[in-house]
N, C-alpha and C positions, 0 to 999 in steps of 0.2 A: 474035943475041946470046942466050947461054944465060940461062935464067930463074934468078933467085936464090931459094933457099928462104927463106921467111919464118920468123920465130922461132916462130910458132904451129905451122907444119908440122914444124919440127925437134923441138919438144916432143912433138908427137903421135907422131912416128916413134920417139922414145926411149921413150915410154910403152908403145907397142905392143910394142917389143922387150923391155921389162922384163916384160910380162905373159906372154910365151911361156915355158912351162916348159922348163927345161933338164934335161939328163940328170942332172946333179948334184943338182938339187932333187928330182926323182922318186926317185932312189936314196936320198936322205936320208929322204924320207917313208916309203919301203918299209922302211928300216932301223928307223925309229921304230915303225912298226906291228908289226914282228917283235919288237922289244924289249918292247912292251906285251903281246903274245901270250905271250911267254916268262915275263914276270912274273906274268901271270894263271894260267898253268899251274902255277906254283910255289906259288900260294896253296892253303891247305887248303880243304875244303868249307865249314867254318865261317867262314873269312875271306871267301870269296866270298858266302855268304849274308848276312853282316853288311854287306858293301859294297852289296848290292842292297836292303837294308831302307830304307824311307823315312826320311829324316833326322828328320822330325817325330815318329816313334814314340817315341824316347827322351824327348821332352819330356812325354809323357803317361803314362809308366810309373808315376809316383807319384800319379796321380789316384785318389782314394778311390772305391770301388765298394761299394754296399750289397748284401750277400748275405743273402737271405731263404730259409729252409727252410720250406716250407708242408706241414704234416701233413694238412690237409684244410680244407674250407669247409662252411659251413652258412648258411642264411638264417633269421633270427628276426624276429618282430614287435617293435615298440618295447615293447609290454607284456611280452613274454617277456624282453627285455633288461633291463628294470627289475626283474624278478623274480629276476635272477641275483644270487648272493651267494657268500660263502665256502662251499666244499664243493659248489657247484652242479656238475652234470655237463652237458656239451653233446655231443650226438652229431655226428660229422663225416661227410662223404661218402666217407671212405676206410676200408678195413678194416685190421686189424693185419697187418703184413708187406707191405702194398702199398707201392709206390715213392712217395717224397715228391718234391715239385717243388723245384728249386733255381732261384731267380730272382736275376738281377743287375739292380739298379736297377729292379725290378718286372717285368722281362721274363723269360719262361721260358727258361732256358739249359740245364738238365740235369735228370735224375731220378736218385734214389739211394736207399740204404737207411740207416735210422738205426742207428748203432752207439754203443757206449760206449768211451771211451778214458780210462783212469785216473779213473773216476767222473765223467767229463764226457760229454755227448752229442756226437756227431759224425755226419757223413754221408759214406758211401762212394759216389762217383759210379758209377753203373752204365750210364748212357746220356747222352751229350752231344748235345743237340739243336741248339744253335747259334742263329743268327739266324732270325727270321721264323716261328718256331713258336709256336703258342698253342693 
């Protein structure tokens, strides 16, 4: 007498058949990949760069950063500091014309030269140092 297939075996057979990729499914996936490749090729370089930027970068673009331009440094005793007053002069460790330090949130970021712009001081960056320099 022939054996009857149980319901569990029938379900297992149907599941196995469903998992096998068909030619139609493989062709559809290939067409999707080709469409994505064509769309990316049509993007400009700027669009591609924007798509690759971390999403969180936009969220921090409005964060305030303190920029400090350091003309020079010196060390004085407390007694010398107490003697300072109007018209006091203090010698710094840099010479006239020497590059000044540009610090972002206290960290050395670049060096530059002091300039005047419409009667205001400014700094022209001459060397960007970046992270990790001190």
